[in-house]
C-alpha positions in Angstrom: -3.8 3.0 -26.5 -6.2 0.6 -28.1 -8.8 -0.8 -25.8 -10.6 -4.1 -25.9 -14.3 -4.5 -26.5 -15.1 -5.4 -22.9 -13.2 -2.3 -21.6 -15.1 0.0 -24.1 -18.4 -1.6 -22.9 -17.5 -0.9 -19.3 -16.8 2.8 -20.0 -20.4 3.2 -21.3 -21.7 2.4 -17.8 -20.8 5.7 -16.2 -19.8 9.3 -17.1 -16.0 9.5 -17.1 -15.9 13.3 -16.4 -18.3 13.0 -13.5 -17.3 12.7 -9.8 -19.0 10.1 -7.6 -19.4 9.4 -3.9 -17.3 6.6 -2.6 -20.3 4.2 -2.3 -21.5 5.0 -5.9 -18.0 4.7 -7.3 -17.6 1.2 -5.7 -20.9 0.2 -7.2 -19.9 1.4 -10.7 -16.5 -0.3 -10.4 -18.1 -3.6 -9.7 -20.4 -3.2 -12.7 -17.3 -2.4 -14.9 -15.2 -5.4 -13.7 -15.0 -7.9 -16.5 -11.9 -10.1 -16.0 -12.2 -13.8 -15.2 -10.0 -13.4 -12.1 -10.7 -11.5 -8.9 -9.3 -8.1 -9.9 -7.5 -5.9 -7.4 -9.0 -2.5 -6.6 -6.5 0.3 -6.9 -6.6 3.9 -5.8 -4.6 6.7 -7.3 -4.5 10.0 -5.4 -2.9 13.0 -7.2 -1.4 15.5 -4.8 -0.2 19.1 -5.2 3.3 18.8 -3.9 6.5 20.9 -4.1 10.0 19.4 -4.6 10.7 19.7 -0.9 7.6 17.8 0.2 7.7 14.1 1.0 4.5 12.0 1.6 5.3 8.6 3.0 3.9 6.6 5.9 1.9 3.5 6.7 -1.7 2.8 7.6 -3.8 -0.2 8.6 -6.7 -1.0 6.3 -9.9 -1.9 8.2 -10.4 -5.0 6.0 -7.6 -7.2 4.8 -7.5 -8.9 1.4 -5.2 -11.1 -0.7 -2.9 -13.8 0.5 -1.1 -13.5 3.9 2.2 -11.6 3.7 5.4 -13.5 4.1 7.2 -11.4 6.8 11.0 -11.6 7.3 12.5 -10.3 10.6 16.1 -9.5 11.1 16.7 -10.0 14.8 18.9 -11.8 17.4 18.3 -13.4 20.8 15.1 -12.6 22.6 13.8 -10.4 19.8 14.3 -13.3 17.3 12.3 -15.6 19.6 9.6 -12.9 19.9 9.4 -12.8 16.1 9.0 -16.6 15.9 6.3 -16.6 18.6 4.3 -13.9 16.8 4.2 -15.5 13.4 7.2 -14.2 11.4 7.7 -16.3 8.3 11.5 -16.0 8.4 13.8 -15.0 11.3 17.5 -14.6 11.4 20.4 -12.2 11.1 23.7 -12.9 9.3 22.4 -16.1 7.8 19.5 -14.2 6.1 21.7 -11.4 5.0 24.0 -13.8 3.2 21.1 -15.6 1.7 19.7 -12.3 0.3 23.1 -11.4 -1.1 22.9 -14.7 -3.0 19.7 -13.6 -4.7 17.0 -15.0 -2.4 14.0 -12.7 -2.0 11.1 -15.0 -1.2 9.3 -12.6 1.2 6.9 -9.6 1.0 8.0 -7.3 3.8 11.1 -7.1 6.0 11.3 -5.9 9.6 14.6 -5.3 11.5 15.6 -4.4 15.1 17.6 -1.1 15.2 20.8 -2.8 16.4 21.0 -4.9 13.1 20.4 -2.0 10.7 24.2 -1.4 10.3 24.4 -4.9 8.8 21.0 -4.9 7.0 22.0 -1.5 5.4 24.6 -3.4 3.3 21.6 -4.9 1.4 20.5 -1.4 0.4 20.9 -1.8 -3.3 19.1 -5.2 -3.3 16.2 -4.4 -1.0 15.9 -0.7 -1.8 15.1 -1.3 -5.5 12.3 -3.6 -4.5 10.9 -1.5 -1.7 11.8 -4.1 0.9 14.3 -2.1 3.0 13.2 -1.7 6.6 12.6 1.9 7.5 11.8 3.7 10.7 9.3 5.9 8.8 7.2 2.8 8.1 7.6 1.3 11.5 9.6 -1.6 10.1 12.8 -0.7 12.1 11.7 -1.3 15.7 12.3 -3.3 18.9 8.5 -3.7 19.3 8.5 -6.8 17.1 5.2 -8.1 18.5 3.2 -5.0 17.6 4.9 -4.6 14.2 4.0 -8.2 13.2 0.4 -7.8 14.5 -0.2 -4.6 12.4 1.4 -6.1 9.3 -0.8 -9.2 9.6 -3.9 -7.0 10.1 -3.2 -5.2 6.9 -0.7 -2.5 7.5 0.5 -1.1 4.2 3.0 1.5 3.1 2.2 4.5 0.9 4.3 7.1 -0.7 3.9 9.8 -3.3 6.0 9.2 -6.5 7.9 11.9 -8.3 4.8 13.2 -10.0 2.9 13.5 -6.6 0.7 10.5 -7.1 0.0 7.9 -4.4 -0.9 4.5 -5.8 -2.3 1.9 -3.4 -4.2 -1.4 -3.6 -7.3 -1.1 -1.4 -9.1 -4.4 -1.9 -10.5 -7.0 -4.3 -13.6 -6.8 -6.5 -15.1 -9.8 -4.6 -15.1 -7.9 -1.3 -18.5 -6.6 0.0 -19.1 -3.0 -1.2 -19.1 -1.6 2.4 -15.7 -3.1 3.2 -14.2 -1.7 -0.1 -15.7 1.7 0.6 -14.4 1.7 4.2 -10.8 0.9 3.0 -11.0 3.6 0.4 -12.2 6.2 2.9 -9.5 5.3 5.3 -6.8 5.8 2.7 -8.2 9.2 1.6 -8.6 10.5 5.1 -5.1 9.3 6.2 -3.4 10.9 3.2 -5.3 14.2 3.6 -3.9 14.4 7.1 -0.4 14.4 5.6 -0.9 17.8 4.0 2.4 19.8 4.3 2.0 22.7 6.7 3.6 25.2 4.3 1.5 24.2 1.3 -0.5 26.9 -0.4 -3.8 26.1 -2.2 -5.4 22.7 -2.7 -3.6 19.6 -1.6 -5.7 16.8 -3.3 -6.0 17.3 -7.0 -7.9 14.1 -7.8 -8.9 10.7 -6.5 -9.5 7.8 -8.9 -10.3 4.1 -8.3 -10.1 1.3 -10.8 -10.0 -2.5 -11.0 -7.0 -4.2 -12.5 -8.5 -4.2 -16.0 -11.2 -1.6 -15.7 -11.5 2.1 -16.3 -10.8 4.8 -13.7 -13.7 6.3 -11.8 -13.4 9.7 -10.2 -14.3 10.2 -6.6 -15.6 13.4 -5.1 -13.7 14.6 -2.1 -13.5 17.5 0.3 -10.4 19.4 1.4 -12.1 20.0 4.8 
C-alpha cells in the first residue's frame, strides 16, 4: 500500500519494532497524528484463540468520547416509561419493529426487555448484520432498563474477537488528555486479559497496537500476569 508523505513522516518519529509503555505510546500517537480532524484512537489486540473459544462482552470506559449515543429501547408498559424517564432516544415495541422493517436504522444501540425478544428476533437479519441486535451477553436484553441506559450513557461499549482472533475497539480521541486516553487503553487491555479461556495453553495476548485514524500503529508492551 502506498502511503502519503505525512504518514511516512509520522513513522520516523518512533521505532516500529519497539514496544512502548501505554503512557509513552499515547505520547507518540499524538506526535504522529496529522489529520485536520479529531482522529479516533483505535486499539487492536491480537489473541491466541482456538476455534471453540469466543471472546465477547461489554465494558465501561472510564472516560467517554464522541457524540452521545442514540439509544433505542424495545419495551412496553412500565418498562417503556422507565426507558423514557432515563433518557432513551426512542421507545416502542411493534411500531419500532415495523419501522425498522421498512429500512429505518437511525440509532446507535438497541436494548430490549426479555419478553419482547420473540418479536425483536424477527429483525435478526436486519439488526444482526449491523451489530445492533440486543443480546444478553452484552447486557442489552434486560428488565433493568435504568441501569442499562446509565451504563450506555457512561460509555459502555461492546467488544468481540473476530475470526482471526483480533479485538478492534475505539478507545478515545486524539484531543483527549493523555492520562484519560491511557486509562481507557489500560481498562480495555486488563478487561480482555481477564477473558482468557480456562483451557488455553501458552500465551493469550499476542500483541497490542494503538493507532489514530490516519496514523501508524504503535506497539504496546504488556504482561500476561
